[in-house]
Every structure is written in C-alpha cells, then in structure tokens.
N, C-alpha and C positions, 0 to 999 in steps of 0.2 A: 512628595509626588505620589499621586494615586494612579495605580495601574490596574486595569481590568482586563482579564483574559477570558474570552468565550471559547470554551472547549478544553477538555482535560486529556487530550491525546498527546502524541509525540511532540507536535509543534508547540502546543500550549504549555505542557509541563516543562519542556526545555526552556521556553521563554521565561517562565517563572523562576527557574533555577538561575538563569543568566541575569535576570533583573536583580535577584537577591544578592548574587555575588558582586554585581556592579554597584548596587546601592543598598547597603545594609539597613537604611532607614526608610526605604520605600514601603508604601502600603499596597499590598498585592491581593487582589480578589480573583479567584477562578470561578466561573459560573459554568456548570455543565448539566446537560440533560441526563448524562450517565450518573448513576449512584455509586459506581465502583470505577476507580481508575484501572484500566486494563489495556493490554496489548492486543490489538485486533489481529496481529500476526499469529497469535497463540490461541485463537478461539476454537480451532479444531481440536486442541487438547482438552478443551472444556467438553466438547461433544463426545470425546472418547473417555471421559471421566478421569483423565490424568491430572487435571488441574481444576481448582474451584475458583470462586470469586476472589479469594485472598491471594492465591498463588498466580493469578493472571496479572496482578499489579506489577508494574515495572519501575516503581520508585520505592524508596524506603517507607515502610508503614508509618513512620513518624514524620514523614516529609512535611506535612502541613503544619505540624507543631514546631519542628526544628527550624524550618525556614520561614516561620511566621507568615503563612499564606492562609488567607480566609477562603474556605471552599464552600460555595453555595451549590450543593449537589441536588440532582433531581429537579432542576429548574431549567426552563427554556427561555431564551431571550426572544421576546416578541418583536421588538423593533429597537432602533437606535435613533436617538434624538441628537443628530450631529451638531445642531446649533447650540444646544445647551449642555453638550458633553454628558449625555445621560443614556444608559441602557434601561429598557423597560422589559420586565419579565412577564411571563404568561399569567401570573397572578397580580400583575400591575405594580409589583415592587419596583423601585427605581434605584439604580446605582450610578453615582457620578464618577467621572474619570478625568484624569489629565491626559493619559495615553491609553489607547484601547487596541487590543489585538483580537482579530477575528480568526479563530482556529477551529471552526466548527466541523471540519472534515467533510465527509461525503456520506451519502445514503445509498443503499442498494436500489437499483432501478428494476422495478417489476414491470415488464412490458404488458401492454393491454391485449393479452392473448386470452380469449375465452373468459373464464372467471378467475384468472390468476389473482386479480386485485381484490376479489371479494371472498374467495375461499379461505377457510380457517386453517388449512393445512399447507399453505404456500408461504414460504419465507425467503427473505434475503439473508445473507450472513455477513454483516458488517459491524454490528454492535453486540455487546454482551447480552442485551435483551433479546436479540435475534437468537443467539446461541441457547439462551435459557428456554425460549419457546420451542426451538427445534429439538432440544434434548428431551423435553417433556413429551412432544408429539412422537418422537422416535421410539418411546417406550412401547407403544402399541403398533408400530409400523414395521413390516417385514420388507416391503418393496418400496425402495426409495428412488425417485427420479431426480437427477441433478441436471439442470439446464445451464450449460457452459462448462468448458474444460480448462479454464485458466487455473491459476494457483488456488484460488478460493474454492473452486469446484472440486479440484483434485484433493485438496486438504479434507474437504467434507467427505468425499468418496472414500478416502483412505481410512478415516475415522470409523465409518460405518462398515466397511469391509472387515475391519479388525473385530467388529462386534458380530460378524456372521450375517449381516443384512444382505439382501439382494439389491445391488446398485446398478442402475442404468444411467449413463451419461450421454446426453444429446448435445452435439456441437455443430453449429452451422458451418464452420470452416472444415477443410478437408483433412485436418490434423488436430491433435490435442496440443494444448499449451501454445496456441498460434501466435500470441504476442511475445511470449518469453523465449521460445525456441524455434529453430527451423525444423523441417520435416524429419531429418535424421535424428536430431536431439530428442524430439518428441516421441519418435517411434520406439525408442528404448523404454520409455516410461509406459507407453501404451501396452507393450508386451508384458511388463511386470504387473501392471494392474489387471490385465486379462488373465494372467496366470493365477491371480488371487481372486478371480471370480467376477471382476467388473465387466460389464457389457457396454461397449461404445457404439453409438450411432452417429456417424459423421456426415457432413454435408446435408444436414437436415435441421429443420427448426420446428418448434411447436406452432401449430396453427389454430388449434381449438381444444376445448376441454369439456369434460362432463362432470357436473357437480351433483352429488347425491343429496338426499333429503336432510342430511346432517350438516350441509354447507361445506362439504369436503370434496376435493377433486379425487375421483376414483379412477379416471383414466385420461390421458392426454393424447390427442391426435396430432400426428406430424404432417408436414406439408405433402408427403407422398401417400397419406391415408393410413399409415401404420398407427395402431393404437397401443399405448403402453399403460398397463395397469400400475397403479401406484397408491400408496397410502400417505405419502409425504413427498412434497415437492420443494426443492431448494433451487432458487434462481440465482445463479452466479454469472450473470451475463452483462455485468457492467455496473457502474455507479454514477451518481449525479452529485455535484457539489452541494453542500447544505447552505443555501443562500437565503433561506427564509427570513433571517433576521435583518437583511438589508433591503428587502422589498419595500418600495415606497420611499427610500432614502436617496440621497445624492451620491452615494458611494458607487463608483463606476464599475460596471460588470457587464460582460457579454455572457459567455457560458460560465466564466470564472471571474473572480474579483481581480481587477487589474492592479498590479503592484510594480513599483520601481525596483532597482537592484538593492535598495535598502529595505524592501518589503513594505514600503509605505503606499497607501492607497492615494487616490486623488484628493482625499479629504485630509486636511492637516490633523495630526495627532492620532490618526487611525491607521493601523497596520493589519496585514493579513499574512497567514502562513499555512502551509500544508495543502491538502487537497483542494481547498476553496480557491487557490491561486492558479491551478492548472499547471503549475510547475511540477517537476517529478515528485509524486506523492509517496514514493516508497519511504520506509521508516527512516533510514539514515538521512535522506535528503530533507524530510519533514523536520527532523531535529535540527539540521543546519539552518533551515529557514526560520525556525523558532528562535534559535540562538541569534541569528542576524537581526531579527525583529527586536529581540530583547535588548541587545546592545544599542540599537538605534533609538529605542524608546527611552533609554537612559542618556541619550546624547552622545554616545560613543559611535562615531561614524564607521560603519561596516558594510561591505558589499557581499551579496550572495552571488557567487560566480560559478557554482557547481551545478549548473542547470542540466548538463548533459551527462553527468557521471552516473548513469543508471546502473543499479546493481541489484541482481536477483540471485538468491541462493535457494536451492531446494534439495531435499533428500528424501526419496521414497524407496522403501525396500532396500536400503543400503547403497543406492546409487545417488551420488552427489553431483550436482551441476551448479556451476557459477557462470553467470552471464554479466558482462560489463559493457557499458556503452549503449548506443542506440539500437544496434542489432539489425538495422534496416539497410539492405544492400541497394546501392544506387549505380546508375550507369557510370562506367569508368573506374569503379572500385576494383581493387585487387583482393580476391578471396583465396585464402590459404587454408587447406584442411589436412589434418592428419588423423589416422585411425589405426588402432590395433585392437587386440582382443579385450582390452580392459578400458581403453580411453578413446574419447572422440574430442577433437579440438578444431575450432574454426575461428579464424581471424579475418577481419575486414579492414583493409588499409585504404585510406582516402587521402589523396594528394601527399603520399609518402608518410602519413601519420596513422597510427593505430586508432581506428574509430570505435571498434568493438571487438570483443573476444568471447567465445563460449568454451568453457572447459567442462568436460563430462568425464567422471571417473576421479582421477587424482587432481586436486586443485591446489597442490602445494605451490608456494612461491607466487601466488596470484597477485600479491601486492605490487609487483613490478608493472603489471598490466594496468592497474588502476592509476599508477603514477604516470605511465606513458599517455594514457587517454586524458587524464585530468590536465596535464601540463602540455599536451599537444606537441610531444617530442618528435622531431623530424628523424625518421628511421632510414631515409634514403641512402645514408652512408654506412649503414650497418649490414654486414654480409652474413652474420650469424643467423641460424634458423630462429625465427621469432619465438618459437615455442621452447627455446632453451636460453632465453635471455635472463639476465639477473642484474641487480643493481651494480655489480662489479663492471658491467659493460658500459656503464655511464659515469661512474665515479671511480677515482683512484685516491689513495691516501699517500701523502708524501712523508718524509722522515719526521716532520713535526706533528704528524697526526692530523693534518688539515686535508679536507676533501677538495678535489678539483673535478670539474666537469669534463668528460672525455670527448663529447661530440657536440 
C-alpha cells in the first residue's frame, strides 16, 4: 500500500507514525514545503534564540530512517490528480498514491491594509521560514509593532520584550487574548506585559501604512489617526487554511476541506487532518485527527469524536492558565467563578454538564475537567463545589480492586 502525506506538521507526522505501526510493510512518503520538521507552537523560542532549527523538531531525529518514511522536503504540491491517484509537485514531479492525506495546515493572513502585503518588513508567524525572516529583520529593529494579541502575538511580544525591544501590540477587540480568555483572565496578563514594557492599544485596528524608499513600513496609521513608528511588523491576526493544492480538483471544500468522522473527504482514498479541516486545529487535536486518518487509511475503522475538547495552556511571567472546552457563554448557561489572591477560576455549565473551564494560577488536577467535558458527564446530582472535584467523586474501588461509576 502506498501512502502519501502532504505536510510535516502535527497531523501529518502523527499519521505517518500511525500508519507505520498499523502496517509495517506500507510505503510512506511525506511531502512538505518545510525543509525542517518543527513545532509551530515553539517558534517564539526560535525568535528568542532559545532554540534552533534542530531543537524545534518534535520527532526523533532518526524518525525518517527508523520508520522507513520517504521525506520529500522543500517541495510544494501544485495539484492533485484524483482520477489517476497522483500528486503533482511545483517542479512537475509526480507521486502516485493508494491513500492520500492532506495535512497542509494553515498560513498567516495578512490583511490588505496599506502596503502590508508589499513591504519587506511585514511578516506572519506560522512557519519556521517566517520565524527565520523575522529574527533576521529584528536584528536591526528596535521598535516592533504586533497586530493581534492572541497567543501568537503575545508569544512574539514576550520574545522581543526579553531582548529589550520596544513592543506595541494593537488589538481590535477591547481586551487581549480575546479568543482564549475572558476579560478578567486576560487582564492579569495585560498587567504583567505592561510591567515589562509592552504597550497595548485596544479597540483599534490598522487602517493605513507608510512605506519608505527601502520598501519597509516605517509607521502604521490606526483607525483613529494614531501613528505608530516601527521597523518591524508582525501580523498575528488570524490564519487561512492552506488549500492551494486542491484548487481545481473535485475535493469538496468551503472555507475548509469537508471530512467525515473518519477524516475522509468526499473523494475516495483521500483524507484530510489538521487546520485544513476547520476542526479544532490546536496541537493535541491535530495529532488525534492525524491518528484517526492514519488508522482509516490502513483500513482500521476509527472515528474522530473529540471535536470540542479545546485545550489551551499558556505561561507568561510565571502565571499559568489552562482553558478547556469552547469557552463561549450562551443564554441559559450557569457561570461559576472563584477568585483569591493567587488564583482565578471560571466554569461554564450547560444543561447540567461542564462545557468549559478556565484555571489561572494553580492548574493541578485539571485532568478531571477534561474528563468531564469530553465524556459529557451529568453533574446535576453533584453537590460538591465544582472546583474541588476529583476522580474519586465519580469512581470507587471495591475489595476486588474493580472500579465502579458513582453517578
């Protein structure tokens, strides 16, 4: 069986491992635009010089040899011939497949603001090549503007603040980390960043730019007329799925590639996983999607059911936060909050079940909350404070050492 995987990220690499475990004789080829396997979650450590190309790798350095995987690095798939089971590269090389996985991930979205898309000192931060270009540009930059205050934006800000750079973050929402945290959770990080020299401009967006004779943006104008001087601009305001390789094919997609719970597309023998599917693209979920696809590509029927177990963990300046679930409050939800001098906790219950939880400060014993969300456990009969639950509240052990369910 010939398996071809497009993309060497979390989904693609996990699929390759899964296929090799399920079928020791399978022929596996990974094709990637990237020349280095790397964790995009760790790119900020590259900006801060804590890691290099080798230490960003999240698999064993001998993986391709030990697992007998053919890696075509630095090549981009131009199109897919679904009728003849063939992928065509940008240099017109062709690779045939019996089963194909599309795990191309996503690319940074650079909005059409002024000369953002033309200037030589404006970058997204999604791939190692982005980080390499940013690090080189940052060597001569003192004033750095970051557009967007999500995790990617704050990771970049943190890296440059540690290097003594002057960092300004512009966010169109009225708070930082607007997708990951509520106002109170984000406020704690805002203060920590400001204490370390970061300047935030909230409820504003970039509306125009000025490009100098060197093709670089030297100031950005906001929608209220404010001008921000800068020598480097990082846009961290969203991503778009990398769908270029399916353009002109019969693979069904709207904004994302449409997949079943087996990660199969509408075209037989073609699967997709990770950011291109529009399912939760965070690292653990992308790995589960890759694993699910890998099993099904080998004929082992498996379902991906963890669509809503969102998980984000962050740690800036010693403050740790874990958020689980969707985190979006709806009418009729029960919201429970607790706060002391060191911790902030917020839980959202929907129809008697835990929908999401935010833990800031101590995140010990958080596994119980992931279990409750994933398994949709009914908590209506539990009278104990939700923030003091443990697995012992749901299971007991009899004299034989057998577990029994308590609720």
